[in-house]
DSSP file (Angstrom, degrees, kcal/mol; ACC not computed):
  #  RESIDUE AA STRUCTURE BP1 BP2  ACC     N-H-->O    O-->H-N    N-H-->O    O-->H-N    TCO  KAPPA ALPHA  PHI   PSI    X-CA   Y-CA   Z-CA
    1    1 A M     >        0   0    0      0, 0.0     4,-2.0     0, 0.0     5,-0.2   0.000 360.0 360.0 360.0 -47.7   42.3  171.5   -1.5
    2    2 A V  H  >  +     0   0    0      1,-0.2     4,-2.5     2,-0.2     5,-0.2   0.895 360.0  54.8 -62.2 -39.7   39.1  173.3   -2.5
    3    3 A G  H  > S+     0   0    0      1,-0.2     4,-2.3     2,-0.2    -1,-0.2   0.890 107.1  49.6 -60.8 -39.8   37.0  170.8   -0.6
    4    4 A R  H  > S+     0   0    0      2,-0.2     4,-2.0     1,-0.2    -1,-0.2   0.883 110.0  50.7 -68.0 -37.6   39.0  171.5    2.6
    5    5 A L  H  X S+     0   0    0     -4,-2.0     4,-1.7     2,-0.2    -2,-0.2   0.917 110.6  49.8 -64.3 -42.5   38.6  175.3    2.2
    6    6 A F  H  X S+     0   0    0     -4,-2.5     4,-1.9     1,-0.2    -2,-0.2   0.917 109.5  51.7 -60.6 -43.4   34.8  174.7    1.7
    7    7 A D  H  X>S+     0   0    0     -4,-2.3     5,-2.2     1,-0.2     4,-1.4   0.868 104.6  56.8 -61.8 -37.2   34.8  172.6    4.9
    8    8 A M  H  <5S+     0   0    0     -4,-2.0    -1,-0.2     1,-0.2    -2,-0.2   0.914 109.2  45.5 -61.3 -42.1   36.6  175.3    6.8
    9    9 A F  H  <5S+     0   0    0     -4,-1.7    -1,-0.2     1,-0.2    -2,-0.2   0.840 114.1  48.8 -70.5 -33.2   33.8  177.8    6.0
   10   10 A R  H  <5S-     0   0    0     -4,-1.9    -1,-0.2    -5,-0.2    -2,-0.2   0.672 113.7-117.9 -77.3 -17.7   31.1  175.3    6.8
   11   11 A G  T  <5 +     0   0    0     -4,-1.4     2,-0.3     1,-0.3    -3,-0.2   0.615  61.8 150.8  87.5  13.6   32.8  174.4   10.1
   12   12 A T      < -     0   0    0     -5,-2.2     2,-0.4    -6,-0.2    -1,-0.3  -0.627  26.9-164.8 -81.3 133.9   33.4  170.8    9.2
   13   13 A Q        -     0   0    0     -2,-0.3    13,-2.8    -3,-0.1    14,-0.5  -0.944   4.6-160.2-117.3 142.8   36.4  169.1   10.7
   14   14 A T  E     -A   25   0A   0     -2,-0.4     2,-0.3    11,-0.2    11,-0.2  -0.848   7.8-166.2-121.0 158.6   37.8  165.9    9.4
   15   15 A A  E     -A   24   0A   0      9,-2.2     9,-2.9    -2,-0.3     2,-0.5  -0.925  30.0-107.6-133.2 159.3   40.1  163.2   10.8
   16   16 A T  E     -A   23   0A   0     -2,-0.3    26,-0.3     7,-0.2     7,-0.2  -0.796  29.1-122.1 -93.4 126.5   41.9  160.4    9.1
   17   17 A D     >  -     0   0    0      5,-3.1     4,-2.1    -2,-0.5    26,-0.1  -0.521  20.1-144.4 -62.3 121.7   40.6  156.9    9.5
   18   18 A P  T  4 S+     0   0    0      0, 0.0    -1,-0.2     0, 0.0    25,-0.1   0.621  92.6  48.2 -70.4 -11.0   43.6  155.1   11.0
   19   19 A V  T  4 S+     0   0    0      3,-0.1    47,-1.2    46,-0.1    24,-0.1   0.903 129.5  11.6 -92.7 -51.2   42.7  151.8    9.2
   20   20 A C  T  4 S-     0   0    0     45,-0.1    48,-0.1     2,-0.1    23,-0.0   0.582  92.6-122.7-108.5 -12.7   42.1  152.9    5.6
   21   21 A G     <  +     0   0    0     -4,-2.1     2,-0.1     1,-0.3     0, 0.0   0.497  58.8 145.2  86.0   3.0   43.3  156.5    5.5
   22   22 A M        -     0   0    0     -6,-0.1    -5,-3.1     1,-0.1     2,-0.3  -0.387  55.5-108.6 -72.8 152.3   40.0  158.1    4.4
   23   23 A D  E     -A   16   0A   0     -7,-0.2     2,-0.4    -2,-0.1    -7,-0.2  -0.665  38.1-163.9 -78.3 136.7   39.0  161.5    5.6
   24   24 A V  E     -A   15   0A   0     -9,-2.9    -9,-2.2    -2,-0.3     2,-0.5  -0.982  23.8-118.3-128.2 133.8   36.1  161.3    8.0
   25   25 A D  E >   -A   14   0A   0     -2,-0.4     3,-0.7     3,-0.3   -11,-0.2  -0.581  21.5-152.7 -68.0 118.8   33.7  164.1    9.2
   26   26 A T  T 3  S+     0   0    0    -13,-2.8    -1,-0.2    -2,-0.5   -12,-0.1   0.722  92.2  55.5 -71.2 -19.7   34.3  164.2   12.9
   27   27 A K  T 3  S+     0   0    0    -14,-0.5    -1,-0.2     1,-0.2   -13,-0.1   0.726 126.9  16.5 -82.9 -21.3   30.8  165.6   13.6
   28   28 A N  S <  S-     0   0    0     -3,-0.7    -3,-0.3     4,-0.1    -1,-0.2  -0.435  74.9-177.3-149.2  67.3   29.1  162.6   11.8
   29   29 A P    >   -     0   0    0      0, 0.0     3,-1.6     0, 0.0    15,-0.1  -0.576  20.0-148.1 -73.6 118.9   31.5  159.7   11.3
   30   30 A P  T 3  S+     0   0    0      0, 0.0    14,-0.2     0, 0.0    16,-0.2   0.819  98.0  41.5 -56.2 -33.8   29.7  156.9    9.4
   31   31 A G  T 3  S-     0   0    0     12,-2.7    13,-0.2     1,-0.3    14,-0.2   0.402 110.4-128.3 -96.1   2.6   31.7  154.2   11.2
   32   32 A G    <   -     0   0    0     -3,-1.6    11,-2.0    11,-0.5    -1,-0.3  -0.385  28.2 -73.7  85.2-165.2   31.5  155.8   14.6
   33   33 A T  E     -B   42   0B   0      9,-0.2     2,-0.3    -2,-0.1     9,-0.2  -0.841  28.1-159.4-130.1 165.0   34.3  156.4   17.0
   34   34 A F  E     -B   41   0B   0      7,-1.8     7,-2.4    -2,-0.3     2,-0.5  -0.948  13.8-142.0-148.3 127.2   36.6  154.5   19.3
   35   35 A D  E     +B   40   0B   0     -2,-0.3     2,-0.4     5,-0.2     5,-0.2  -0.786  24.1 175.6 -91.8 128.6   38.5  155.9   22.3
   36   36 A Y  E >   -B   39   0B   0      3,-3.0     3,-1.6    -2,-0.5    -2,-0.1  -0.971  65.9 -21.0-138.4 120.0   42.0  154.4   22.7
   37   37 A Q  T 3  S-     0   0    0     -2,-0.4     3,-0.1     1,-0.3    -1,-0.1   0.864 128.7 -46.5  49.6  45.2   44.5  155.5   25.3
   38   38 A G  T 3  S+     0   0    0      1,-0.2     2,-0.4     0, 0.0    -1,-0.3   0.493 118.4 104.2  83.5   4.2   42.8  158.9   25.7
   39   39 A T  E <   -B   36   0B   0     -3,-1.6    -3,-3.0    -5,-0.0     2,-0.5  -0.956  63.0-137.4-120.6 138.1   42.5  159.6   22.0
   40   40 A T  E     -B   35   0B   0     -2,-0.4     2,-0.3    -5,-0.2    -5,-0.2  -0.821  18.9-161.9 -94.1 129.6   39.2  159.5   20.0
   41   41 A Y  E     -B   34   0B   0     -7,-2.4    -7,-1.8    -2,-0.5     2,-0.3  -0.870   5.9-145.9-111.2 145.5   39.6  157.9   16.5
   42   42 A Y  E     -B   33   0B   0     -2,-0.3     2,-0.4   -26,-0.3    -9,-0.2  -0.868  12.1-154.5-116.5 144.6   37.0  158.3   13.7
   43   43 A F        -     0   0    0    -11,-2.0   -12,-2.7    -2,-0.3   -11,-0.5  -0.923  23.0-146.2-129.7 146.0   36.0  155.8   11.1
   44   44 A C  S    S+     0   0    0     -2,-0.4     2,-0.3   -14,-0.2    -1,-0.1   0.771  87.8   0.9 -74.4 -28.0   34.6  155.7    7.6
   45   45 A G  S  > S-     0   0    0    -14,-0.2     4,-1.8   -15,-0.1     3,-0.3  -0.977  75.4-101.2-156.9 165.1   32.7  152.5    8.2
   46   46 A K  H  > S+     0   0    0     -2,-0.3     4,-2.6     1,-0.2     5,-0.2   0.854 116.0  59.5 -59.4 -38.0   31.9  149.9   10.8
   47   47 A G  H  > S+     0   0    0      1,-0.2     4,-2.2     2,-0.2    -1,-0.2   0.905 105.5  47.6 -60.6 -43.0   34.4  147.4    9.3
   48   48 A C  H  > S+     0   0    0     -3,-0.3     4,-2.4     2,-0.2    -1,-0.2   0.913 111.9  50.6 -64.8 -41.6   37.3  149.8    9.8
   49   49 A R  H  X S+     0   0    0     -4,-1.8     4,-2.6     1,-0.2    -2,-0.2   0.926 111.0  48.0 -62.2 -43.8   36.3  150.5   13.4
   50   50 A L  H  X S+     0   0    0     -4,-2.6     4,-1.6     2,-0.2    -1,-0.2   0.896 111.1  51.0 -64.8 -40.1   36.0  146.8   14.2
   51   51 A E  H  X S+     0   0    0     -4,-2.2     4,-1.5    -5,-0.2    -1,-0.2   0.924 112.1  47.3 -60.3 -45.0   39.5  146.1   12.7
   52   52 A F  H  < S+     0   0    0     -4,-2.4     3,-0.2     1,-0.2    -2,-0.2   0.915 108.7  53.4 -64.9 -43.7   41.0  148.9   14.7
   53   53 A E  H  < S+     0   0    0     -4,-2.6     3,-0.4     1,-0.2    -1,-0.2   0.851 108.3  52.6 -59.0 -33.9   39.3  147.7   18.0
   54   54 A E  H  < S+     0   0    0     -4,-1.6    -1,-0.2     1,-0.2    -2,-0.2   0.843 133.3   4.5 -72.2 -35.3   40.8  144.3   17.3
   55   55 A D     X  +     0   0    0     -4,-1.5     4,-1.5    -3,-0.2     3,-0.3  -0.397  67.7 159.5-151.8  66.3   44.4  145.5   16.9
   56   56 A A  H  > S+     0   0    0     -3,-0.4     4,-2.7     1,-0.2     5,-0.2   0.900  79.2  54.0 -58.6 -44.1   44.8  149.3   17.5
   57   57 A E  H  > S+     0   0    0      1,-0.2     4,-2.2     2,-0.2     6,-0.3   0.868 104.1  56.3 -61.5 -36.8   48.5  149.1   18.2
   58   58 A G  H  >>S+     0   0    0     -3,-0.3     6,-2.4     1,-0.2     5,-0.8   0.911 113.1  39.8 -61.2 -43.4   49.0  147.3   14.8
   59   59 A Y  H  <5S+     0   0    0     -4,-1.5     3,-0.4     4,-0.2    -2,-0.2   0.889 115.7  50.1 -75.1 -39.4   47.4  150.1   12.9
   60   60 A L  H  <5S+     0   0    0     -4,-2.7    -2,-0.2     1,-0.2    -1,-0.2   0.838 111.6  48.5 -68.9 -31.6   48.9  153.0   15.0
   61   61 A S  H  <5S-     0   0    0     -4,-2.2    -1,-0.2    -5,-0.2    -2,-0.2   0.650 110.6-120.9 -81.1 -15.0   52.4  151.5   14.6
   62   62 A G  T  <5S+     0   0    0     -4,-0.6    -3,-0.2    -3,-0.4    -4,-0.1   0.432  83.6 116.8  87.5  -1.3   52.0  151.1   10.8
   63   63 A R  S   <S+     0   0    0     -5,-0.8     2,-0.4    -6,-0.3    -4,-0.2   0.822  75.0  45.9 -66.9 -31.3   52.7  147.4   11.2
   64   64 A K        +     0   0    0     -6,-2.4     2,-0.3    -7,-0.1    -2,-0.2  -0.925  68.6 173.3-116.8 138.5   49.2  146.7    9.9
   65   65 A K        -     0   0    0     -2,-0.4     2,-0.5   -45,-0.0   -45,-0.1  -0.990  30.1-126.0-140.8 148.7   47.5  148.3    6.9
   66   66 A M        -     0   0    0    -47,-1.2     2,-0.6    -2,-0.3    -2,-0.0  -0.845  26.2-136.2 -92.7 128.7   44.3  147.8    5.0
   67   67 A E              0   0    0     -2,-0.5   -47,-0.0     1,-0.1    -2,-0.0  -0.759 360.0 360.0 -85.4 123.0   44.9  147.3    1.3
   68   68 A M              0   0    0     -2,-0.6    -1,-0.1   -48,-0.1   -48,-0.0   0.383 360.0 360.0-104.0 360.0   42.3  149.3   -0.7
């Protein structure tokens, strides 16, 4: 909670990686981004982005999950 308040003051916005569920800085996503059906998704690492590119519908529907 405190981290999110700090981010608000810094102007940092985060998004949730759709593969692993981690919070990702939208201004500097370590794994890059991927546009799918008009929405930009942000990733914590290259592996998550590649997994999502391979089966975006699986992750968005909840049918597929990465076990951490």
